[in-house]
N, C-alpha and C positions, 0 to 999 in steps of 0.2 A: 323303586320309585319311582311315584306317579303325580303330573301337576293338575290340578281339579277338585272340585269340592264334590263329592255323592251327598247330593241334598234328596234323591227320589229315582224310582226304576226307571229303565231306560235313559237315564245320563251317561256320559262319554268322561273319560279323565285319557289325559294323554301320558304313556310311558317315558320317561325318561330310557332313555339307550346312548350307547358306545357306540361313536362311528369306530370303524376300523380304517388303521391307515395303512398305507403301504410299504414293505419294509425292501431297500433299495441297495445296489452294492454302492463302495466308496471307493474311490483315488483319489490319490492326494492331488492338492489343486484344482476339482473338477468344481463345477457350479451344480449346488444343490437344486433339488426339485421340491417347492416349498407345494403341500397341499392346504387346500382351506376344507377342511375335513365337514363333513353336514351330516347333523344328527339324524339316523333314521327317524322317523316321525313313525311312532304304532300308536292307536287308537283304539283302547280299549271297552267294550261296549258293557255298562254295568246291566244287563238285558237277563239276572235270574235272582228271583228270591225264595225266600221262606219265611212262615208268619206264623204265631200264635194266636190263639184266640178263649177267653176261656171264663166264665160267667159265675161269682159265687152271691151264693142264697140271701138274703140277710139272714135269716134263720141260721145258717149256717155261720154266719160270719159272729152273732152276738154270741152263740154255744160255743165257739173254737177259744183255748186261749193263747193262738198263734196266728202272726197275720199272715191269711195265707193268698194272700194276693201276690205281697210279695217273695212269698215261697216260690209260686208258681214262676214268676216270671225269672227267677233265679234257675230254676229247672229249665223250662225253656228255653230258655238262652245258651245252657250249656250240652242241653238236646241238639240246640238248633249248630253249635260248633262242630257237633259229630256229624249230622248229618251235611253239613259245605263240605265235613273234611271228605266223607265218602264219597259225594258226589267229583269237588277236583282230582283227589287221587285216582279214580277211575274214568274221569270223562278226557283227560289227554293224554292216554298211555296210545289213542290210535295214531296221535301226533308224535309220537317219541321216533327218531331216523332208524329205517331199516335197518341202518348197518350197527346201530347198537343193541339189536335183538336177536332172538332167535339162534338157530345152531349153528349160525357159521356168522358170529357176531364178530367185530374190529375192521375197520377200515382199511388199516392195511394188511392185518392177517387173516383175516378172514376166515378163522379155525379154532375161534373161543363159541364154547357151546354153551349159551346159558337159556337154554330152554324152547322149546316153539310149540302151539295147540297140537296134542297126541302125543307130546314126547316132551313131558317136562322133566328137570333136572331133579334129582334125588337129593334133599339135602339130608349132612349129616354134622355130629358135633365134629365128625374129622374132615368132612371137606368143606364146610360151610364160610371158613378163613380164605380158603383156596376160590371158591366166589368170588367175595367179596374183594378179593386181589384181581379178579379177572375181571371185575364191574368198572373198576380203575383204570387198568390195563386199557377198555374199550373206549372210555373217553379220554386214555391218555392221546391214543390213534386217533380223536376225533379232533384232537388238539383243543380241550376243554382245559380252563385254567387251572393249576393244583389247588388252590387257597379256595374256602368259600367251596367247597362241596361238601354235600349232603347223601345219606340213606336213608330211606325207611325200611322197614324190617315188621312182620307180624312178632307177636308176642313170642309163638313156641320157638323162632328162629333166635329171638334176644337170649333164651335158655339156652339154646344149644350155643351158641355163643362164649357162655359163663362156664359151660363144661369144656367148652374144646381151650388150647392151648393159650387162648389169651386171658385165662383166667389168674396167667400168672400175671404179677404187676409190673415185673421187670421187662415183657414184653409189649405192654401198652404206655409204659414211662408213666403211668400213674404212680402215687405214692399208696394207694393200697389196691388191693384186688379188686376187679367185680364183683366181687361175690362180697367182698366187704360193706362196699358202699352203695349196690347198685346200680352203679351209673358206667355204662357203657364205652362213655366217649368218645375218641377218635379212633379207627381200625384203619389203614392206607388210605390216610388221608380225607377218611369219610368222619365228618361228626354222625354220630350214629341216633336215629329216634325211632321210636317203637310206636305204631298204631296200630289200634285196629278193626281199622275202614278201609284195608286195601285191597284190591278189586280180588274177591275171590271165586271160585266156578269149578266143578267137580268135572274130571274130565280125564276118563278110563276108570271111572270107579275113586278117582283119588281126588280131596279137594285140595285147588294147585292155586296158586296164592303170584300176584304181579309185585315184585319185592324190586322198588324204583331209586333210581342212583340220578346224580345229577349235581348238575353248578348251578348258583342261584341264579345268572344270566340267562337258564333256559326257559324260566317258566315265571312270568309275571300274575299276580294275586293282587285286585281290592277290594273293599267289604266293608258297610257302614253299617248300623243299626238306626235306620231314619225316621222308624218310628216305635216309641212306646209310650200308652196312654191306658186311661181309666177314663171310664163313664159310665152311667147307667143306663142297665139295660131297659129295653121299652117293652119285650114280653112279659116279665117276672122280677119281682121285686129283687135287685138284687143289681149286683157293680160288673161289670167287664174290663176285664185284664188284655191288650193286646199288642202286638210288636209285629215290626217288619224288617228282617235283614236284608241288603241287595249287595249283589257281588257281581264280580263278573271274573273271569280266567282267562290266561291264551298262552299258549305257547310260542315265546320268542326266538329261541335257538335250538328246533328240534336234535340238533349233535351235541348239545350241550346234557341230557339225556339219555335213562339206559334203564332195560329192562331186564332183570333176572326172571324166567317165568318158571316155579321149582313147585315140590310136595315136600311133606315130611317122610 
């Protein structure tokens, strides 16, 4: 959550964060030390934006039986969501805590292989659940809260999950198997989401993906469609529809994020 109103590119908003309290030993009759917690202040810069602009010729407007400008605006809005999603899912990878990724992940154990550049782990329907559990273990060792965890996977991994033992409804706790309702739901405390916009690179001839997991406290994001307007074109007989969406994102707690670097 954030305070402030996004009106234009370059605005700033204040991110609401939770102060960390000190846990102390207690003995009967002792005098308690009382803290005055001060909320850490985090300012998020709305420093990124995407726009669209298109002109509808008056001749096309007369000959068309649909409202082209409304259709274009809806299509452009959906495409902007996809582009922003890809930017965010790729942009914060470099900020993930070093103990939550790589071949020696785990702040305590240091022996959990989540894949590394040049050595991605290979995911199959047999081991995919194991890797999801490993991501959960890495977050456990980083003291990330167990509730409100999320996991973002590509569609091909979603297919493997549906072919794995999780397809048994008795294991997921749902009333129906994922093969019946198409919903992956929760796996090892993660609410699972599917996205085609995860970072993808070619590594040692294999297409490799960065599957990301975390807690909602790890990342913050704010966005607003600040402009959506129609105006007459100056250089032709037609009307222009254009829109601008501005946004910003930042990693708040790097230790509340984790990455699995993998290939099929």
